[in-house]
All heavy atoms as TSV, in Angstrom:
chain	resi	resn	atom	element	x	y	z
A	1	MET	N	N	56.798	18.055	-41.742
A	1	MET	CA	C	55.752	17.127	-41.364
A	1	MET	C	C	56.048	16.639	-39.940
A	1	MET	O	O	57.013	15.929	-39.714
A	1	MET	CB	C	55.733	15.984	-42.368
A	1	MET	CG	C	54.710	14.955	-42.118
A	1	MET	SD	S	54.858	13.730	-43.431
A	1	MET	CE	C	53.246	13.154	-43.520
A	2	THR	N	N	55.246	17.086	-39.017
A	2	THR	CA	C	55.477	16.691	-37.628
A	2	THR	C	C	54.930	15.307	-37.322
A	2	THR	O	O	55.489	14.589	-36.515
A	2	THR	CB	C	54.849	17.703	-36.672
A	2	THR	OG1	O	53.452	17.781	-36.948
A	2	THR	CG2	C	55.476	19.073	-36.834
A	3	SER	N	N	53.832	14.968	-37.962
A	3	SER	CA	C	53.225	13.659	-37.727
A	3	SER	C	C	52.365	13.280	-38.931
A	3	SER	O	O	51.624	14.118	-39.443
A	3	SER	CB	C	52.357	13.706	-36.475
A	3	SER	OG	O	51.617	12.514	-36.347
A	4	PRO	N	N	52.419	12.040	-39.364
A	4	PRO	CA	C	51.558	11.617	-40.472
A	4	PRO	C	C	50.073	11.715	-40.119
A	4	PRO	O	O	49.238	11.874	-40.998
A	4	PRO	CB	C	51.957	10.166	-40.723
A	4	PRO	CG	C	53.251	9.965	-40.043
A	4	PRO	CD	C	53.343	10.986	-38.975
A	5	ASN	N	N	49.732	11.649	-38.844
A	5	ASN	CA	C	48.332	11.735	-38.427
A	5	ASN	C	C	47.723	13.107	-38.709
A	5	ASN	O	O	46.502	13.240	-38.784
A	5	ASN	CB	C	48.188	11.415	-36.941
A	5	ASN	CG	C	48.448	9.951	-36.656
A	5	ASN	OD1	O	48.278	9.106	-37.519
A	5	ASN	ND2	N	48.888	9.654	-35.448
A	6	ASN	N	N	48.554	14.143	-38.855
A	6	ASN	CA	C	48.050	15.483	-39.158
A	6	ASN	C	C	47.450	15.564	-40.557
A	6	ASN	O	O	46.707	16.479	-40.859
A	6	ASN	CB	C	49.161	16.515	-39.038
A	6	ASN	CG	C	49.617	16.692	-37.611
A	6	ASN	OD1	O	48.916	16.336	-36.674
A	6	ASN	ND2	N	50.810	17.224	-37.441
A	7	TYR	N	N	47.789	14.611	-41.407
A	7	TYR	CA	C	47.362	14.676	-42.795
A	7	TYR	C	C	46.335	13.609	-43.156
A	7	TYR	O	O	46.021	13.427	-44.315
A	7	TYR	CB	C	48.584	14.572	-43.708
A	7	TYR	CG	C	49.530	15.717	-43.474
A	7	TYR	CD1	C	50.617	15.579	-42.630
A	7	TYR	CD2	C	49.299	16.953	-44.061
A	7	TYR	CE1	C	51.473	16.642	-42.389
A	7	TYR	CE2	C	50.148	18.017	-43.828
A	7	TYR	CZ	C	51.229	17.856	-42.993
A	7	TYR	OH	O	52.055	18.900	-42.763
A	8	LEU	N	N	45.819	12.911	-42.179
A	8	LEU	CA	C	44.805	11.894	-42.444
A	8	LEU	C	C	43.436	12.542	-42.547
A	8	LEU	O	O	43.104	13.447	-41.795
A	8	LEU	CB	C	44.783	10.850	-41.319
A	8	LEU	CG	C	46.019	9.976	-41.188
A	8	LEU	CD1	C	45.867	9.027	-40.013
A	8	LEU	CD2	C	46.238	9.172	-42.468
A	9	SER	N	N	42.658	12.074	-43.486
A	9	SER	CA	C	41.287	12.544	-43.641
A	9	SER	C	C	40.361	11.577	-42.930
A	9	SER	O	O	40.720	10.448	-42.628
A	9	SER	CB	C	40.897	12.617	-45.108
A	9	SER	OG	O	41.700	13.560	-45.774
A	10	GLY	N	N	39.153	12.018	-42.685
A	10	GLY	CA	C	38.199	11.136	-42.041
A	10	GLY	C	C	36.779	11.466	-42.459
A	10	GLY	O	O	36.475	12.579	-42.868
A	11	ILE	N	N	35.948	10.473	-42.377
A	11	ILE	CA	C	34.524	10.639	-42.628
A	11	ILE	C	C	33.804	10.157	-41.388
A	11	ILE	O	O	34.055	9.056	-40.898
A	11	ILE	CB	C	34.062	9.831	-43.860
A	11	ILE	CG1	C	34.789	10.300	-45.105
A	11	ILE	CG2	C	32.565	9.934	-44.031
A	11	ILE	CD1	C	34.491	9.472	-46.335
A	12	TYR	N	N	32.923	10.996	-40.861
A	12	TYR	CA	C	32.186	10.650	-39.657
A	12	TYR	C	C	30.705	10.604	-39.995
A	12	TYR	O	O	30.194	11.463	-40.694
A	12	TYR	CB	C	32.443	11.681	-38.561
A	12	TYR	CG	C	33.900	11.782	-38.204
A	12	TYR	CD1	C	34.696	12.789	-38.736
A	12	TYR	CD2	C	34.484	10.867	-37.351
A	12	TYR	CE1	C	36.039	12.869	-38.431
A	12	TYR	CE2	C	35.827	10.952	-37.036
A	12	TYR	CZ	C	36.607	11.954	-37.576
A	12	TYR	OH	O	37.934	12.033	-37.272
A	13	PHE	N	N	30.031	9.604	-39.498
A	13	PHE	CA	C	28.614	9.421	-39.768
A	13	PHE	C	C	27.825	9.573	-38.484
A	13	PHE	O	O	28.322	9.287	-37.399
A	13	PHE	CB	C	28.349	8.031	-40.357
A	13	PHE	CG	C	28.995	7.814	-41.693
A	13	PHE	CD1	C	30.224	7.187	-41.793
A	13	PHE	CD2	C	28.378	8.249	-42.848
A	13	PHE	CE1	C	30.821	6.992	-43.017
A	13	PHE	CE2	C	28.951	8.057	-44.079
A	13	PHE	CZ	C	30.192	7.426	-44.166
A	14	GLN	N	N	26.587	10.007	-38.627
A	14	GLN	CA	C	25.680	10.117	-37.502
A	14	GLN	C	C	24.404	9.363	-37.852
A	14	GLN	O	O	23.824	9.565	-38.912
A	14	GLN	CB	C	25.345	11.575	-37.203
A	14	GLN	CG	C	24.413	11.724	-36.030
A	14	GLN	CD	C	24.128	13.186	-35.739
A	14	GLN	OE1	O	24.617	14.085	-36.419
A	14	GLN	NE2	N	23.343	13.429	-34.735
A	15	LEU	N	N	23.966	8.496	-36.955
A	15	LEU	CA	C	22.765	7.724	-37.181
A	15	LEU	C	C	21.545	8.634	-37.033
A	15	LEU	O	O	21.376	9.301	-36.015
A	15	LEU	CB	C	22.683	6.573	-36.171
A	15	LEU	CG	C	21.483	5.656	-36.277
A	15	LEU	CD1	C	21.482	4.936	-37.618
A	15	LEU	CD2	C	21.489	4.651	-35.144
A	16	VAL	N	N	20.710	8.689	-38.055
A	16	VAL	CA	C	19.535	9.545	-38.046
A	16	VAL	C	C	18.288	8.761	-37.676
A	16	VAL	O	O	17.523	9.167	-36.815
A	16	VAL	CB	C	19.345	10.231	-39.417
A	16	VAL	CG1	C	18.065	11.035	-39.447
A	16	VAL	CG2	C	20.533	11.099	-39.735
A	17	GLU	N	N	18.077	7.624	-38.313
A	17	GLU	CA	C	16.931	6.794	-38.002
A	17	GLU	C	C	17.269	5.345	-38.306
A	17	GLU	O	O	18.228	5.052	-39.013
A	17	GLU	CB	C	15.688	7.227	-38.775
A	17	GLU	CG	C	15.740	7.004	-40.257
A	17	GLU	CD	C	14.480	7.475	-40.963
A	17	GLU	OE1	O	13.707	8.258	-40.390
A	17	GLU	OE2	O	14.262	7.041	-42.102
A	18	PHE	N	N	16.492	4.459	-37.740
A	18	PHE	CA	C	16.691	3.043	-38.005
A	18	PHE	C	C	15.340	2.354	-38.045
A	18	PHE	O	O	14.350	2.869	-37.555
A	18	PHE	CB	C	17.599	2.402	-36.952
A	18	PHE	CG	C	17.023	2.391	-35.572
A	18	PHE	CD1	C	16.349	1.272	-35.102
A	18	PHE	CD2	C	17.167	3.484	-34.734
A	18	PHE	CE1	C	15.818	1.255	-33.826
A	18	PHE	CE2	C	16.645	3.475	-33.464
A	18	PHE	CZ	C	15.959	2.358	-33.010
A	19	THR	N	N	15.315	1.174	-38.650
A	19	THR	CA	C	14.087	0.390	-38.722
A	19	THR	C	C	14.123	-0.671	-37.640
A	19	THR	O	O	15.062	-1.473	-37.578
A	19	THR	CB	C	13.945	-0.273	-40.105
A	19	THR	OG1	O	13.971	0.745	-41.109
A	19	THR	CG2	C	12.644	-1.034	-40.203
A	20	ASN	N	N	13.131	-0.658	-36.769
A	20	ASN	CA	C	13.026	-1.649	-35.707
A	20	ASN	C	C	12.697	-2.996	-36.333
A	20	ASN	O	O	11.689	-3.137	-37.032
A	20	ASN	CB	C	11.943	-1.220	-34.712
A	20	ASN	CG	C	11.914	-2.090	-33.492
A	20	ASN	OD1	O	12.284	-3.260	-33.528
A	20	ASN	ND2	N	11.474	-1.506	-32.395
A	21	LEU	N	N	13.538	-3.971	-36.116
A	21	LEU	CA	C	13.352	-5.272	-36.742
A	21	LEU	C	C	12.150	-6.025	-36.174
A	21	LEU	O	O	11.575	-6.870	-36.844
A	21	LEU	CB	C	14.616	-6.110	-36.592
A	21	LEU	CG	C	15.850	-5.547	-37.292
A	21	LEU	CD1	C	17.061	-6.420	-37.018
A	21	LEU	CD2	C	15.623	-5.412	-38.779
A	22	ASN	N	N	11.765	-5.728	-34.946
A	22	ASN	CA	C	10.617	-6.415	-34.351
A	22	ASN	C	C	9.284	-5.884	-34.878
A	22	ASN	O	O	8.367	-6.643	-35.134
A	22	ASN	CB	C	10.649	-6.290	-32.826
A	22	ASN	CG	C	11.842	-7.011	-32.235
A	22	ASN	OD1	O	12.282	-8.023	-32.761
A	22	ASN	ND2	N	12.379	-6.474	-31.162
A	23	THR	N	N	9.197	-4.558	-35.012
A	23	THR	CA	C	7.926	-3.958	-35.417
A	23	THR	C	C	7.918	-3.491	-36.869
A	23	THR	O	O	6.853	-3.284	-37.441
A	23	THR	CB	C	7.586	-2.762	-34.527
A	23	THR	OG1	O	8.601	-1.771	-34.682
A	23	THR	CG2	C	7.477	-3.167	-33.075
A	24	GLY	N	N	9.079	-3.287	-37.451
A	24	GLY	CA	C	9.159	-2.788	-38.817
A	24	GLY	C	C	8.976	-1.282	-38.915
A	24	GLY	O	O	8.972	-0.722	-40.000
A	25	ALA	N	N	8.832	-0.621	-37.788
A	25	ALA	CA	C	8.622	0.830	-37.778
A	25	ALA	C	C	9.959	1.558	-37.823
A	25	ALA	O	O	10.955	1.094	-37.261
A	25	ALA	CB	C	7.858	1.237	-36.529
A	26	LYS	N	N	9.962	2.711	-38.491
A	26	LYS	CA	C	11.158	3.549	-38.512
A	26	LYS	C	C	11.149	4.422	-37.263
A	26	LYS	O	O	10.153	5.046	-36.932
A	26	LYS	CB	C	11.184	4.429	-39.755
A	26	LYS	CG	C	11.495	3.664	-41.003
A	26	LYS	CD	C	11.726	4.594	-42.160
A	26	LYS	CE	C	12.124	3.793	-43.373
A	26	LYS	NZ	N	12.429	4.644	-44.508
A	27	GLU	N	N	12.275	4.438	-36.573
A	27	GLU	CA	C	12.397	5.222	-35.347
A	27	GLU	C	C	13.513	6.235	-35.523
A	27	GLU	O	O	14.591	5.902	-36.008
A	27	GLU	CB	C	12.678	4.305	-34.161
A	27	GLU	CG	C	11.563	3.299	-33.915
A	27	GLU	CD	C	11.824	2.444	-32.693
A	27	GLU	OE1	O	12.601	2.856	-31.824
A	27	GLU	OE2	O	11.240	1.360	-32.617
A	28	LYS	N	N	13.246	7.478	-35.116
A	28	LYS	CA	C	14.252	8.536	-35.206
A	28	LYS	C	C	15.234	8.384	-34.052
A	28	LYS	O	O	14.851	8.168	-32.916
A	28	LYS	CB	C	13.598	9.906	-35.142
A	28	LYS	CG	C	12.819	10.273	-36.372
A	28	LYS	CD	C	12.158	11.599	-36.219
A	28	LYS	CE	C	13.051	12.660	-36.785
A	28	LYS	NZ	N	12.419	13.985	-36.763
A	29	TYR	N	N	16.492	8.485	-34.362
A	29	TYR	CA	C	17.530	8.398	-33.348
A	29	TYR	C	C	18.054	9.789	-33.023
A	29	TYR	O	O	18.217	10.146	-31.890
A	29	TYR	CB	C	18.657	7.498	-33.852
A	29	TYR	CG	C	19.669	7.164	-32.802
A	29	TYR	CD1	C	19.382	6.257	-31.801
A	29	TYR	CD2	C	20.915	7.755	-32.800
A	29	TYR	CE1	C	20.307	5.947	-30.835
A	29	TYR	CE2	C	21.849	7.456	-31.844
A	29	TYR	CZ	C	21.539	6.544	-30.857
A	29	TYR	OH	O	22.463	6.251	-29.887
A	30	SER	N	N	18.308	10.568	-34.050
A	30	SER	CA	C	18.765	11.943	-33.866
A	30	SER	C	C	17.563	12.853	-33.750
A	30	SER	O	O	16.462	12.517	-34.167
A	30	SER	CB	C	19.614	12.386	-35.051
A	30	SER	OG	O	20.783	11.633	-35.121
A	31	LYS	N	N	17.790	14.023	-33.210
A	31	LYS	CA	C	16.711	14.991	-33.053
A	31	LYS	C	C	17.091	16.281	-33.759
A	31	LYS	O	O	18.264	16.558	-33.994
A	31	LYS	CB	C	16.470	15.274	-31.579
A	31	LYS	CG	C	16.026	14.050	-30.830
A	31	LYS	CD	C	15.785	14.363	-29.397
A	31	LYS	CE	C	15.325	13.103	-28.691
A	31	LYS	NZ	N	15.082	13.312	-27.309
A	32	GLU	N	N	16.084	17.062	-34.055
A	32	GLU	CA	C	16.320	18.383	-34.620
A	32	GLU	C	C	16.434	19.377	-33.481
A	32	GLU	O	O	16.027	19.112	-32.354
A	32	GLU	CB	C	15.169	18.758	-35.553
A	32	GLU	CG	C	15.077	17.857	-36.762
A	32	GLU	CD	C	13.946	18.247	-37.682
A	32	GLU	OE1	O	13.315	19.300	-37.454
A	32	GLU	OE2	O	13.682	17.499	-38.633
A	33	TRP	N	N	16.981	20.563	-33.775
A	33	TRP	CA	C	17.178	21.565	-32.740
A	33	TRP	C	C	15.866	21.987	-32.100
A	33	TRP	O	O	15.814	22.256	-30.901
A	33	TRP	CB	C	17.913	22.779	-33.303
A	33	TRP	CG	C	19.372	22.508	-33.467
A	33	TRP	CD1	C	20.056	22.407	-34.644
A	33	TRP	CD2	C	20.329	22.277	-32.439
A	33	TRP	NE1	N	21.367	22.129	-34.397
A	33	TRP	CE2	C	21.565	22.052	-33.058
A	33	TRP	CE3	C	20.262	22.246	-31.051
A	33	TRP	CZ2	C	22.732	21.789	-32.339
A	33	TRP	CZ3	C	21.414	21.980	-30.329
A	33	TRP	CH2	C	22.627	21.762	-30.972
A	34	LYS	N	N	14.780	22.038	-32.878
A	34	LYS	CA	C	13.508	22.449	-32.289
A	34	LYS	C	C	13.026	21.409	-31.281
A	34	LYS	O	O	12.408	21.760	-30.279
A	34	LYS	CB	C	12.456	22.690	-33.373
A	34	LYS	CG	C	12.089	21.467	-34.166
A	34	LYS	CD	C	11.030	21.767	-35.197
A	34	LYS	CE	C	10.681	20.489	-35.935
A	34	LYS	NZ	N	9.605	20.655	-36.859
A	35	ASP	N	N	13.314	20.118	-31.507
A	35	ASP	CA	C	12.946	19.074	-30.553
A	35	ASP	C	C	13.765	19.190	-29.272
A	35	ASP	O	O	13.238	19.042	-28.168
A	35	ASP	CB	C	13.148	17.690	-31.169
A	35	ASP	CG	C	12.313	17.474	-32.410
A	35	ASP	OD1	O	11.203	18.056	-32.479
A	35	ASP	OD2	O	12.758	16.736	-33.306
A	36	ILE	N	N	15.038	19.454	-29.419
A	36	ILE	CA	C	15.909	19.609	-28.253
A	36	ILE	C	C	15.505	20.834	-27.456
A	36	ILE	O	O	15.450	20.807	-26.225
A	36	ILE	CB	C	17.384	19.697	-28.698
A	36	ILE	CG1	C	17.803	18.378	-29.349
A	36	ILE	CG2	C	18.290	20.042	-27.536
A	36	ILE	CD1	C	19.122	18.426	-30.055
A	37	ASP	N	N	15.190	21.924	-28.148
A	37	ASP	CA	C	14.755	23.152	-27.487
A	37	ASP	C	C	13.488	22.908	-26.676
A	37	ASP	O	O	13.390	23.322	-25.521
A	37	ASP	CB	C	14.513	24.230	-28.541
A	37	ASP	CG	C	14.068	25.543	-27.945
A	37	ASP	OD1	O	14.735	26.034	-27.021
A	37	ASP	OD2	O	13.043	26.076	-28.404
A	38	TYR	N	N	12.533	22.206	-27.254
A	38	TYR	CA	C	11.286	21.910	-26.553
A	38	TYR	C	C	11.529	21.038	-25.323
A	38	TYR	O	O	10.983	21.293	-24.252
A	38	TYR	CB	C	10.299	21.223	-27.499
A	38	TYR	CG	C	9.048	20.766	-26.802
A	38	TYR	CD1	C	8.053	21.676	-26.452
A	38	TYR	CD2	C	8.869	19.434	-26.462
A	38	TYR	CE1	C	6.918	21.261	-25.788
A	38	TYR	CE2	C	7.741	19.014	-25.803
A	38	TYR	CZ	C	6.757	19.926	-25.467
A	38	TYR	OH	O	5.643	19.520	-24.809
A	39	GLU	N	N	12.371	20.015	-25.468
A	39	GLU	CA	C	12.634	19.127	-24.340
A	39	GLU	C	C	13.318	19.860	-23.197
A	39	GLU	O	O	12.995	19.637	-22.034
A	39	GLU	CB	C	13.482	17.940	-24.787
A	39	GLU	CG	C	12.702	16.912	-25.555
A	39	GLU	CD	C	13.515	15.675	-25.871
A	39	GLU	OE1	O	14.601	15.501	-25.278
A	39	GLU	OE2	O	13.067	14.889	-26.705
A	40	LEU	N	N	14.272	20.744	-23.519
A	40	LEU	CA	C	14.953	21.494	-22.457
A	40	LEU	C	C	14.004	22.455	-21.753
A	40	LEU	O	O	14.029	22.587	-20.536
A	40	LEU	CB	C	16.149	22.252	-23.023
A	40	LEU	CG	C	17.375	21.416	-23.338
A	40	LEU	CD1	C	18.442	22.283	-23.989
A	40	LEU	CD2	C	17.920	20.746	-22.104
A	41	LYS	N	N	13.164	23.140	-22.519
A	41	LYS	CA	C	12.249	24.102	-21.913
A	41	LYS	C	C	11.161	23.434	-21.088
A	41	LYS	O	O	10.654	24.023	-20.145
A	41	LYS	CB	C	11.622	24.985	-22.984
A	41	LYS	CG	C	12.595	25.984	-23.548
A	41	LYS	CD	C	11.945	26.859	-24.603
A	41	LYS	CE	C	12.928	27.870	-25.151
A	41	LYS	NZ	N	12.338	28.663	-26.232
A	42	SER	N	N	10.813	22.194	-21.414
A	42	SER	CA	C	9.761	21.519	-20.664
A	42	SER	C	C	10.309	20.635	-19.544
A	42	SER	O	O	9.532	20.139	-18.729
A	42	SER	CB	C	8.895	20.692	-21.605
A	42	SER	OG	O	9.668	19.697	-22.235
A	43	ALA	N	N	11.608	20.437	-19.476
A	43	ALA	CA	C	12.199	19.613	-18.416
A	43	ALA	C	C	12.137	20.352	-17.083
A	43	ALA	O	O	12.463	21.532	-17.003
A	43	ALA	CB	C	13.647	19.271	-18.766
A	44	PHE	N	N	11.745	19.657	-16.035
A	44	PHE	CA	C	11.613	20.310	-14.723
A	44	PHE	C	C	12.968	20.733	-14.171
A	44	PHE	O	O	13.067	21.715	-13.451
A	44	PHE	CB	C	10.904	19.378	-13.735
A	44	PHE	CG	C	11.754	18.255	-13.237
A	44	PHE	CD1	C	12.463	18.393	-12.059
A	44	PHE	CD2	C	11.854	17.073	-13.931
A	44	PHE	CE1	C	13.248	17.363	-11.593
A	44	PHE	CE2	C	12.633	16.035	-13.474
A	44	PHE	CZ	C	13.333	16.179	-12.296
A	45	TRP	N	N	14.035	20.033	-14.507
A	45	TRP	CA	C	15.358	20.343	-13.965
A	45	TRP	C	C	16.055	21.467	-14.719
A	45	TRP	O	O	17.060	21.985	-14.267
A	45	TRP	CB	C	16.241	19.097	-13.964
A	45	TRP	CG	C	16.306	18.403	-15.284
A	45	TRP	CD1	C	15.487	17.415	-15.726
A	45	TRP	CD2	C	17.213	18.660	-16.341
A	45	TRP	NE1	N	15.815	17.027	-16.994
A	45	TRP	CE2	C	16.884	17.780	-17.403
A	45	TRP	CE3	C	18.260	19.523	-16.526
A	45	TRP	CZ2	C	17.569	17.758	-18.599
A	45	TRP	CZ3	C	18.932	19.494	-17.732
A	45	TRP	CH2	C	18.595	18.623	-18.740
A	46	PHE	N	N	15.534	21.851	-15.894
A	46	PHE	CA	C	16.145	22.925	-16.667
A	46	PHE	C	C	15.143	24.019	-16.992
A	46	PHE	O	O	15.348	25.174	-16.672
A	46	PHE	CB	C	16.730	22.369	-17.974
A	46	PHE	CG	C	17.477	23.392	-18.792
A	46	PHE	CD1	C	18.788	23.681	-18.507
A	46	PHE	CD2	C	16.859	24.045	-19.831
A	46	PHE	CE1	C	19.468	24.625	-19.250
A	46	PHE	CE2	C	17.534	24.982	-20.584
A	46	PHE	CZ	C	18.845	25.269	-20.289
A	47	GLY	N	N	14.050	23.664	-17.619
A	47	GLY	CA	C	13.069	24.641	-18.074
A	47	GLY	C	C	12.301	25.303	-16.949
A	47	GLY	O	O	11.806	26.408	-17.090
A	48	GLY	N	N	12.198	24.636	-15.807
A	48	GLY	CA	C	11.471	25.209	-14.676
A	48	GLY	C	C	12.066	26.526	-14.210
A	48	GLY	O	O	11.353	27.455	-13.837
A	49	GLN	N	N	13.380	26.636	-14.237
A	49	GLN	CA	C	14.034	27.878	-13.829
A	49	GLN	C	C	13.785	28.990	-14.836
A	49	GLN	O	O	13.733	30.156	-14.466
A	49	GLN	CB	C	15.547	27.663	-13.670
A	49	GLN	CG	C	15.918	26.942	-12.408
A	49	GLN	CD	C	15.675	25.452	-12.475
A	49	GLN	OE1	O	15.463	24.905	-13.540
A	49	GLN	NE2	N	15.699	24.789	-11.350
A	50	LEU	N	N	13.630	28.648	-16.119
A	50	LEU	CA	C	13.377	29.664	-17.124
A	50	LEU	C	C	11.970	30.238	-17.011
A	50	LEU	O	O	11.728	31.370	-17.403
A	50	LEU	CB	C	13.574	29.080	-18.526
A	50	LEU	CG	C	14.984	28.631	-18.879
A	50	LEU	CD1	C	14.996	27.967	-20.239
A	50	LEU	CD2	C	15.941	29.793	-18.847
A	51	LYS	N	N	11.049	29.481	-16.486
A	51	LYS	CA	C	9.667	29.929	-16.377
A	51	LYS	C	C	9.467	30.893	-15.213
A	51	LYS	O	O	8.549	31.695	-15.233
A	51	LYS	CB	C	8.739	28.728	-16.211
A	51	LYS	CG	C	8.676	27.871	-17.453
A	51	LYS	CD	C	7.814	26.662	-17.243
A	51	LYS	CE	C	7.866	25.784	-18.483
A	51	LYS	NZ	N	7.209	24.513	-18.273
A	52	ARG	N	N	10.323	30.829	-14.218
A	52	ARG	CA	C	10.193	31.727	-13.067
A	52	ARG	C	C	10.792	33.087	-13.418
A	52	ARG	O	O	11.982	33.219	-13.621
A	52	ARG	CB	C	10.913	31.156	-11.861
A	52	ARG	CG	C	10.201	29.961	-11.287
A	52	ARG	CD	C	10.779	29.545	-9.976
A	52	ARG	NE	N	10.778	30.641	-9.033
A	52	ARG	CZ	C	11.504	30.649	-7.930
A	52	ARG	NH1	N	12.274	29.651	-7.628
A	52	ARG	NH2	N	11.456	31.679	-7.114
A	53	LYS	N	N	9.970	34.088	-13.493
A	53	LYS	CA	C	10.444	35.428	-13.873
A	53	LYS	C	C	11.093	36.147	-12.686
A	53	LYS	O	O	11.938	37.006	-12.861
A	53	LYS	CB	C	9.276	36.276	-14.378
A	53	LYS	CG	C	8.544	35.659	-15.547
A	53	LYS	CD	C	9.344	35.744	-16.795
A	53	LYS	CE	C	8.519	35.239	-17.963
A	53	LYS	NZ	N	9.258	34.727	-19.032
A	54	ASP	N	N	10.711	35.805	-11.474
A	54	ASP	CA	C	11.206	36.504	-10.301
A	54	ASP	C	C	12.387	35.807	-9.643
A	54	ASP	O	O	12.782	36.162	-8.548
A	54	ASP	CB	C	10.077	36.648	-9.282
A	54	ASP	CG	C	9.571	35.294	-8.798
A	54	ASP	OD1	O	9.769	34.288	-9.501
A	54	ASP	OD2	O	8.976	35.256	-7.713
A	55	LEU	N	N	12.996	34.852	-10.304
A	55	LEU	CA	C	14.042	34.047	-9.697
A	55	LEU	C	C	15.237	34.892	-9.250
A	55	LEU	O	O	15.729	34.747	-8.142
A	55	LEU	CB	C	14.504	32.961	-10.673
A	55	LEU	CG	C	15.518	31.967	-10.146
A	55	LEU	CD1	C	14.892	31.135	-9.036
A	55	LEU	CD2	C	16.000	31.052	-11.256
A	56	LEU	N	N	15.694	35.804	-10.078
A	56	LEU	CA	C	16.875	36.602	-9.749
A	56	LEU	C	C	16.570	38.092	-9.617
A	56	LEU	O	O	17.489	38.899	-9.550
A	56	LEU	CB	C	17.950	36.406	-10.821
A	56	LEU	CG	C	18.504	34.993	-10.949
A	56	LEU	CD1	C	19.461	34.923	-12.129
A	56	LEU	CD2	C	19.207	34.577	-9.690
A	57	LYS	N	N	15.303	38.447	-9.566
A	57	LYS	CA	C	14.937	39.853	-9.578
A	57	LYS	C	C	15.573	40.622	-8.420
A	57	LYS	O	O	16.106	41.720	-8.604
A	57	LYS	CB	C	13.418	39.992	-9.513
A	57	LYS	CG	C	12.943	41.419	-9.743
A	57	LYS	CD	C	11.439	41.498	-9.697
A	57	LYS	CE	C	10.889	41.065	-11.018
A	57	LYS	NZ	N	9.463	41.268	-11.161
A	58	ASP	N	N	15.568	40.069	-7.218
A	58	ASP	CA	C	16.137	40.778	-6.074
A	58	ASP	C	C	17.658	40.875	-6.162
A	58	ASP	O	O	18.263	41.849	-5.728
A	58	ASP	CB	C	15.721	40.105	-4.767
A	58	ASP	CG	C	16.106	38.639	-4.706
A	58	ASP	OD1	O	16.239	38.023	-5.779
A	58	ASP	OD2	O	16.274	38.122	-3.586
A	59	ARG	N	N	18.319	39.917	-6.760
A	59	ARG	CA	C	19.780	39.942	-6.875
A	59	ARG	C	C	20.252	40.832	-8.018
A	59	ARG	O	O	21.298	41.461	-7.922
A	59	ARG	CB	C	20.308	38.533	-7.082
A	59	ARG	CG	C	20.081	37.654	-5.874
A	59	ARG	CD	C	20.674	36.308	-6.079
A	59	ARG	NE	N	20.325	35.440	-4.973
A	59	ARG	CZ	C	20.701	34.191	-4.878
A	59	ARG	NH1	N	21.440	33.655	-5.809
A	59	ARG	NH2	N	20.334	33.470	-3.840
A	60	ILE	N	N	19.496	40.878	-9.102
A	60	ILE	CA	C	19.902	41.690	-10.254
A	60	ILE	C	C	19.869	43.171	-9.898
A	60	ILE	O	O	20.772	43.923	-10.251
A	60	ILE	CB	C	19.010	41.388	-11.472
A	60	ILE	CG1	C	19.304	39.985	-11.977
A	60	ILE	CG2	C	19.231	42.407	-12.574
A	60	ILE	CD1	C	18.411	39.526	-13.092
A	61	GLY	N	N	18.828	43.579	-9.199
A	61	GLY	CA	C	18.732	44.986	-8.814
A	61	GLY	C	C	19.927	45.447	-8.003
A	61	GLY	O	O	20.474	46.527	-8.227
A	62	ALA	N	N	20.353	44.643	-7.053
A	62	ALA	CA	C	21.509	45.006	-6.224
A	62	ALA	C	C	22.809	44.966	-7.026
A	62	ALA	O	O	23.721	45.774	-6.791
A	62	ALA	CB	C	21.607	44.056	-5.036
A	63	ALA	N	N	22.916	44.070	-7.974
A	63	ALA	CA	C	24.151	43.919	-8.746
A	63	ALA	C	C	24.364	45.069	-9.724
A	63	ALA	O	O	25.492	45.481	-9.959
A	63	ALA	CB	C	24.139	42.599	-9.487
A	64	ILE	N	N	23.275	45.618	-10.284
A	64	ILE	CA	C	23.447	46.675	-11.290
A	64	ILE	C	C	23.159	48.060	-10.744
A	64	ILE	O	O	23.192	49.039	-11.491
A	64	ILE	CB	C	22.559	46.408	-12.512
A	64	ILE	CG1	C	21.075	46.411	-12.150
A	64	ILE	CG2	C	22.939	45.112	-13.181
A	64	ILE	CD1	C	20.156	46.333	-13.346
A	65	ALA	N	N	22.924	48.170	-9.463
A	65	ALA	CA	C	22.610	49.473	-8.867
A	65	ALA	C	C	23.795	50.430	-9.036
A	65	ALA	O	O	24.937	50.104	-8.718
A	65	ALA	CB	C	22.278	49.318	-7.400
A	66	GLY	N	N	23.523	51.594	-9.575
A	66	GLY	CA	C	24.558	52.636	-9.716
A	66	GLY	C	C	25.510	52.418	-10.871
A	66	GLY	O	O	26.509	53.107	-10.959
A	67	LYS	N	N	25.248	51.482	-11.726
A	67	LYS	CA	C	26.146	51.217	-12.855
A	67	LYS	C	C	25.524	51.725	-14.141
A	67	LYS	O	O	24.341	51.593	-14.363
A	67	LYS	CB	C	26.450	49.733	-12.972
A	67	LYS	CG	C	27.180	49.236	-11.766
A	67	LYS	CD	C	27.699	47.850	-11.966
A	67	LYS	CE	C	28.478	47.503	-10.716
A	67	LYS	NZ	N	28.804	46.151	-10.579
A	68	ASN	N	N	26.341	52.319	-14.963
A	68	ASN	CA	C	25.919	52.812	-16.263
A	68	ASN	C	C	26.515	51.939	-17.352
A	68	ASN	O	O	27.486	51.224	-17.129
A	68	ASN	CB	C	26.363	54.266	-16.476
A	68	ASN	CG	C	25.690	55.187	-15.494
A	68	ASN	OD1	O	24.571	54.951	-15.095
A	68	ASN	ND2	N	26.393	56.231	-15.103
A	69	ARG	N	N	25.957	52.060	-18.536
A	69	ARG	CA	C	26.513	51.310	-19.665
A	69	ARG	C	C	27.804	51.864	-20.009
A	69	ARG	O	O	28.757	51.949	-20.232
A	69	ARG	CB	C	25.584	51.401	-20.867
A	69	ARG	CG	C	24.357	50.618	-20.649
A	69	ARG	CD	C	23.527	50.692	-21.874
A	69	ARG	NE	N	22.727	49.475	-21.947
A	69	ARG	CZ	C	22.069	49.083	-22.992
A	69	ARG	NH1	N	22.127	49.790	-24.078
A	69	ARG	NH2	N	21.364	48.006	-22.979
């Protein structure tokens, strides 16, 4: 036994939703993967580069020229 901490168990919780005490409405805190995917693809700082098809076209051709699988 190198350390007693190696044998400690733990339970970790993640907040999913909460009830707003002012309005009484339930608000989601966590997101699903499809929500995160949509936000990344629609963000101008991330998704904008994915929408441009010609972004690396000139560089890719030069990088793979003369190479076989």
